Steps between C-alpha positions, in 0.01 A plus 500: 500500500562502872249669729717783627362809676428679174305209350308448824407868517387501137287190546348614828447870433469541126333175396297411809410844636500690167744766621697706250866439425573834664344367822715188479805717442418713805433190713837346414676830562340565837490146636827351371692807377510354150503778242389383157388671187150426379642346183669228708166414657338486156768257379452278807123511450538386137720212614238394754227501236717305255580245769130455584414453131772236468360308798144515375 
């Protein structure tokens, strides 16, 4: 999966800094005016974890 803004925000905020998905959602909304539902972030997060398992 490409590292778009959503993936970068999830990796940086949720995985590295242990922020909640709500915080990531607010960050994307305020910084980039990207309005997403939390379920979309959860799906992207699952894809990231599956991708990391496949690499390892």
